[in-house]
N, C-alpha and C positions, 0 to 999 in steps of 0.2 A: 305570304307574301303577297303584294299587291298584285302583281302582274298574274299569279296563279288563280287568283279569283276571277271569277266571271264579272266582269264590271259593265255597266251601262251608263253612258250619259246621255242625258235625254235635254232636249229644250222645248219647253213648251210655251210659245209665246203667242198672245193674242196680236191678231194683225186687225187694223181698223177698216180695212176696206176687204169687204167679202164679195165674191164674183157676183156678178149681177145675172149671170146666164148660167144654165144647165148643161152639164158636160156629163160624158161617161167617165167615170175614175178607171185608169188603168194602173194597177198596183205593181210595185216589184219590178219595174221596168230598167232596164241599164241604161246608163247616160253615158254622154261623150264628156271627155274633159276640155273646155273652151279655152281655158286658160289656167297655168298654175305658175305660182311663185314660190320659191323655197328660200326661205331666209335662214341662217344658220350663225349662231353667236355661242362662241365656244372660249373657254379658258383652259386650264392645264389640267382641269379636275369634270367639267361636265359638258356638253353640249346641247344647246336649246335650239331647236329647230321649229319654224314656222311654216306650214304649208297652207298657202291660201289657193282654194281650189274655186272655180267657176264651172258649175256642173250644167251641160246644156241638153235639152230635150230637143231632139231633131225633128220630132213628129209634129202634128199637127194638133193633137189632144193634150188636153192637161194630165200629166202623169204623176206617180209618186217614184220617185228617181230612185236608183240603188247602185251603190258602187261597192265593191270590195278591194280589199288592199290588205297587205302582210308587213308587219313591222320587222325589223331585225330583232335578234336576240340583245337583250339589256335595254331597248328603247320602251318607253312608257309615255302614254297619253297623259298629259296633265291638264289639258282645256281644249273646249270645243265650242264653236260660235257660229252662228246662223245670223245672215244680214237680213235685216227687216227694214224696210224704208230708208235705206242709206246707213243704218247704224248697226253694228255688230252686237249681238245678244249672246250673252254667256249661258253654256248649258250645265246642267249640275249631274252630280254622280248619284246613281239611285240603283237599288236592287233591280234585277232583270224583270220581274213579275210586275213590279210596280212602275218602272218605266215603260214596259210595254202596254200596260193599261192606260196610262197618261197619254201615250202616244196614238194609240187606238181612238179614244175619246176624242181627241184634239183633229183628229183626221177626219172623224165623224161629224164634227161641227163646221168643216171646210176652213180652219185657220190654219197658221203657219207652224207645225213642227218639223223637228229634224231628230234622228234617233241614231246614236252611234252604240254598237254593239261588240263587245270582243267574242268570240264564238269557238274559237278554239287558240291553238299554240300560236299566239300573236297574230292572229288572224281576226280582222274588222269587218263589219259590214255597216254601211251608212245608209240610211235612208232620209230623202228629204221631200216634203209635200207642202204646196203643191208646186209642180214646175210647169207653168203654162206651155202651150202650145208654141213651138219655136223660140221659147223663152230659156232664161238660166237663172240660177240661185248659185248665191256664193256661200262658203262656208271656210272656217279657219280652223286648222288643228294644231295643237301645240303638243310638241313632244320634248323629252328630256332624254339624257342618255349619260350616265357615268363615264368617263373616258380612262382608259387603262393603260398601263405602258406595256411594251414588250418586250 
């Protein structure tokens, strides 16, 4: 079953603009949610939910932002996007080790990746890099859920 497997969605996108100054990297930092918009489209059988998040770095230094969340039983992530230069870029589903290597390589090159990992029973961890000091990054998560009658 898809939900029982550990999945990883990884966005590895190149950014045309690299920072022109050197900063200390702070990894695995919690971030605030500056904006959250939830859209649900449902019919008699399925609910499709889109969660549009803007993650805020309240500190002065560039960080790798980290956010944890849990889905309800029966919910499944079907898509993940990161905004780059005003456009949403799609992520891909990869094996954990392959996605972690790609994410680490991209972070090392100081370009824009995001990593969404399932690490437990409907529990997820989202990493986004970089989030500039006092800046924000936007991600969109797509979720599907089969509806049942009681």
